[in-house]
N, C-alpha and C positions, 0 to 999 in steps of 0.2 A: 404445639411447636411454635417457636418464635418465627415470625414471618421471614426474617432475614436468614434463617437456617435452611432455606430452600437448597436442595441438592442439585447442582448444575454440572452436567457432563459437557465438556468442550472437546470436540473432535477436531484436531489440528493444532500443532504446536509451532506454527509460524508466527509472524509479527501480530496478526489480527487475533489469533487464539490466545497468545500469551498476554497481550495487553488486556483483552477482555477478562482473562483470569485475574489480573492485577486489579482491574476496576471492580469486578464482582467481589473479590475477597475484601477489598477496602470497604465495601458495603455490608460485609458480614456474612456472605454466602459461603456455603460448603461447595468447593469447586475442585474438580479433577480434570486434568488435561490429558488427552490421549493422542500421541503422535505416532505416525506410522514408521518413521525412520528409527534405526537402532540407537541414535543419539541426536540431540539437537545440534544442528549445524546449518550453515548457509554457505553457498559458493562465494568466492571472493569478488564481490561487486558492491556498489554503493546504493544507498537509498537516500532520498531527499526528504527531510522533515521540515514542515512549514508551520507558521504560527498557529493555525487552526488545530493542529494535533499536539504541538509542543505544550500548549496551555493545558491539554488533558494529561500529558505525561507529568507535568508539574503537579497537577491535582492529586496524583497517586504517589507523589514523593520522588519521582524519577528525574526531576529537573537537573539536579547536580550531576547525576550519572550521565545524562545526555551532554551536558556542558563538558564533562571530562572526556568522554569517548568520541564526541563529535568534533566537527570543524565548522565554526561559525562562518557563514557566507555573508559577505558584506555588500556595500553599495557600489563597489567597483565591478560588480557583475554586469555582463554585457552580451548583446547579440552582435554577430558580425556576418557579413557576406562571406562566401566561400574563400575569397581572396584576402580576407582580413579587414576589409573596409567596414567601419563601424555602422551599425544600424540604429540601436537604441539601448538604453540601460534596461536591466532586468529588475522587475519589482521583487524585492526581497523582504519588505516590511508590510505590516498591515496599515490601515488608514491613519493611525496615530503615530506611525513611525517606529513601532515596536519591532525590533529585529530579533526574531527567535527562529532563524532559518539555519539549518545545520545539514552538512553532508555527513552521513554515517555509513560505516562499513556494515553491511547486513549482519555479519557474524557478531559484531559488537552490539548491535541493537538486540538481536535475539538473546545474546548472553546476558545483557543487563536486565531485560524483561524476565528471563528465567531466574536469574539470581535473586530478584526481589520477591519471588514466590516462596512460601513455606516448603520445607523439604517434603518430598513425597507427593506433591501436587501433580507433577508431570510424570507420566508413565509412557515410556518409549516402546517401540516395537508393536504398536497396536494400530492396525489399519482398519478403520471403520468400513464395514461392508453392508450392514443391514440395520433397519430401524423398525420398531413396532411400539405401539402404545395401547394401554388399556386402563380406563379409569384415570387415576392420578399418577400413573407410573409410565415413564418413557424408558425404552430399553434400546441400547446399541449393541450390535454384535460385531465381532472383530474377526479378521482373517485367521488369527491364531487360536480361535475357538473360545476366547474370553467374551464375557458380556459385561455391560455396565448399566446400572439403573439410576434414574434421577427424576426429579420433578420436571426438569427442562433439559433438552439437548440442544446445544449450539453447534451447528456444522460450520466450522471454519477451516475446511479441508481443501481450499483452493479452487482454481479454475476447472480442474478435473474432479471435482467433488463426487465422492461415491454416494453421498446422502442427499444431494440436491434433488434428485428425482422424486424423493418422498414429499417434498414441499413445493415443488414448482413443476410446470409442464415441461416436457422434453425440449431441449434447445441444443444447438451445435455451436461450438466456438467459431467465431468469424475471423478468418485469416486476412490480414491487411496487406499482404504482398511485400512485406519488409522483414528484414532480419537485423538484429542489433548485435554487433560485436562488442563485448564488454570485458572489463578487467580493471586491475589497479596496478599502478607503478610506484615503487618507492620514490619519494621526492628527491632523495639523494642522486637518483639517476638523471633527473631533470631539475637541477637546483635552482634554475632561474624561473621556474614555473610558479606563479602566485598561489599562495595557500589560503587566500581569503576571499575567493570569488568563484562564481558559477559562470562559465563561458560556453557559448554555443555558436557554431558556424553553420550557415544555411546555404545549401546549393541545390542544384536540380536533382530531385528524386532522392536526396540523401542529406544528412546533417550529422554534425559531430559535436559532442557534449563533453565537458570536463567539470569536475568540482572536487574539492579536497574532502578527505575523510580521515578518521583516526587522528584528530588534532593536527592535521596537515602533514602527517608522516607519509601518507599515501595520496596519490592523485587518482581518482576514479575517472575512467574514460568510457564513452559509449559511442560507437560509430553505427549509424542507421543507414542501411543500404537496401536496394531492391533485391527481392528474392525471385528466382526463376520458377520455383515450385513450392507447394506447401510442405512445411516441415513440422514435425511433432513439437509442440511447445515444450521448451526445456530451459532450465536455468544453467545447464552444465554441458551442453553439447560442445565438443571441442571445435574451435575455429582455426583457420589458417592465417597466421600473422602476415605472411606475404600477400595473401589476397586482400586482407584488410588494408595494408599499405597501398596496394594498387587502386583501391576504391577511392582513395583521397589524394592520389598523385596530382600535383599541380595546384593544390589548395594552399592556404596560408602556410608559410614555412614553419610556423610554430607547430602545426599539426604533424608535419613530416618529422620534425625533431623529436616529438613525443613518440610517434609510432616507430621510429628507428630503434627505440629501446624495448619494444614489446617482443617478448620471446614466447609467450603463451597467452591465448585469448579464448573466450567462450562465446558461443553463438546462441542467440535466443530469438525464436520466431515470434512475431507480434500478432497476438490474438486478443480479442475481447469477446463479449457476447452482447446481443441485443438486451436492453433492459428487461428484466423478468417481470411478469404481471403479478407474481406472488412469491413470497419467501417463506411462508409459515404454514404449518398444518398442525393444529393442536398444540402439543408441547415441544415441537421441533421448529427451529428457525435457523436461517442462514446468516452468515456474517462474512464480511470481507470479500475476497475473490470468489468464494462459493456463491455469493449473491450478486456481485457486480464487478467482474473482472474488467479492467479498463486498460487502454493503451497508456504508455508512459509519458505522453506528450504534455501533461500538466504536472507530472511528478506527484500524483495524488493517490496512487494505489494504497500504499501503507498508511497515508494520512487519513483516508476515508475509512479504512479498517479500524483505526484507532478511534475515530469519531463514533463508529458503530458500537464499539465496546463500551464507551462511556455512556452513550445513549441507552443501551440495553441495561446497564447497571443502574442508571438513574431511575428508569421506569420501574424495573423490578423491585427496587427498594420499597415501593409503596404497597406491594401485594403479597398475598399468601399463595399456597399451592393451588387453592381452588380457583383463584383468579389469574394464574400464570398464563393460560392460553390467551386470554383477552389482552393481557399485558404484552405478549409477544406480537399480537396484531397491531397494537398501538406503536410498538417499536418499528415494525415494518412500515406502517403508514408514515411515520416521522421521517424515516431515512430514505425511502424508495425514490421520492421525487428529487431529493438533493443529489443522490449518487447517480441517478439517470442523467441529470444535467451535467455532472462532471464527466460521465462517460461520453456524452455527446461533445462536450467541450474539448476533451482530449483528442477525439477524432478530427474535429475542426482545426485544432492547433497543429496536428500532424500535417495537414495539407499546407498550412503556412510554412512550417519548418522545412518541408520538402519542396518548397517553391513551386507549387502547382498553380502558377499564375502566369499570364502572358505579360503582365506589367509588374515588374518587381517593385516599382515605386508604390503600387497599391499594397503589395505584400508588406513592405517595410512600414508603411503607415499603419497597417493593422497590427503589426508586431508592437509598435510604439503605443498604440491605443489599448493594447491588451493589458497594460498595467492596471487599468481600472477594474477589469474582471478579476485579476489576481488579488487586488486589494479587498474586493468583496469576498472572495474565496477565503482569504486569510483572516478577515474580520470575524468570520462565523464562529460562534461558540455554541456547541451542541447542548450544553448543560441547561441553560435557561429554557430552551424550547422543549427539552426532554422533561424538565420539571413541570412545565405547563401541560404537556401531554399526560403526565402522570396524575396531575390534579384533575384534569378532565376525565381521565379513566376512572378515578375513584368516585367521581360524581355519578358515573354510570353504574359501577358495581355496588356502590353504597348510597343509593338515592335517599 
C-alpha cells in the first residue's frame, strides 16, 4: 500500500473537520467525513479568519474562494470605549504588513470547504458514539447503527465531542458567566456602516463587536453580556432582541442604530475547557474544539482548528499505517502547547474586553500593547514546524 493511501475517518463536518479533509486529501489520503446533522449547515453568524489560517487555506487552493466569499478587514479597525471614545487601532496584519484578515459568514466557509471535496467524501446523518481499535484497524460506531473503519480516526466533533473520552481523561466545560447575542444584518438596513473594518466597544462586564461578512453584504454583530445562570452551550438558542437592546442602552449611538434593526438574534453561552493533558490514544486523535475549545476573545477557534488540520496532514504525509500512532503523538506534541497558550490568551483578553479593571487607563494601555501579541499569533506558520516534527519522527521510526 502506498503510504499516502492511509484510510482516515474524520468524525465531524464543521470547519475543523472539513478543512482537515481538504488538507489530508491534498496529501493523497483516502478520507471520509461523517457529520451528525442531516445536512451541512451553520447558523447565521460570522467567523473571523486571520493570516495564520488564511495561509493554510491558500495552500490547499482555497484562497480565491475566501477572497470571494469573505470581507477583507482593513486598517480602519478600532477599539472604542462604550461611549465611542477611541482606545487603539486593531492589529489586522502580520509583522510584515500582510493583510489576510477576513470576516466570513460561517455558512459560506462551511460551503466552500465542502465544495472543494470530492463527491461522496462527506456523509451526513452519522453521529459518532463509539470507538475501538485492534491491531492496525480503528473503528467508529454511529448512532444509526453504521460503522466505519480506517487506519486513523480524527475526532473533530466539537466541544461536546462524543469520542473525546476515548483519548483524554474526563473534563467538564467551564462556563465563564457570559452570553453572546449574535446575528447578521443586511448592510442595506444600516447603509452608513463601514464594510471594511472590525470594531469593538468595551464597557463594564460587556462588550460589543461588529465586522463585515459576505463581501460586505452583511454586518456580523456580537453583544457579550453577563449571564445569571449557566446555559447549555448552543449556536442557535433564540435570544430576545429587546433584551439585547437594553443591555447596551446608553452606549455609543452607533450601536443603538444598529440594534434598532435587529428583529431576530441568537444566544450563545461562553464555555471553554482547561487544556487537556492528552489528545491521542493509538489510532485516535482529537482536532479543533474537541481538543481545545476556547473563548472567542481572540477570534481564534476556527483558525486554530485550521492549523490543526494542516499540521496533521503534514506529519502524516511521511508515515505508513504501521507508524500512524507515533505520528499522531507527534501531531499532539506539536499543537498542544500552542493552543493551550491561545486558550489562556482568550481568557485574559476577555477580562480586558469586559473592563475588569479599576483603572481603565491601564486597560486601554494593555489593549494598545496587545497588537504585539497578535502580530506573533498571525506570523505563525504551522507547516515548517510540522515538517520539522515529521523529519524528527522519521529519525525515530527509521533510525
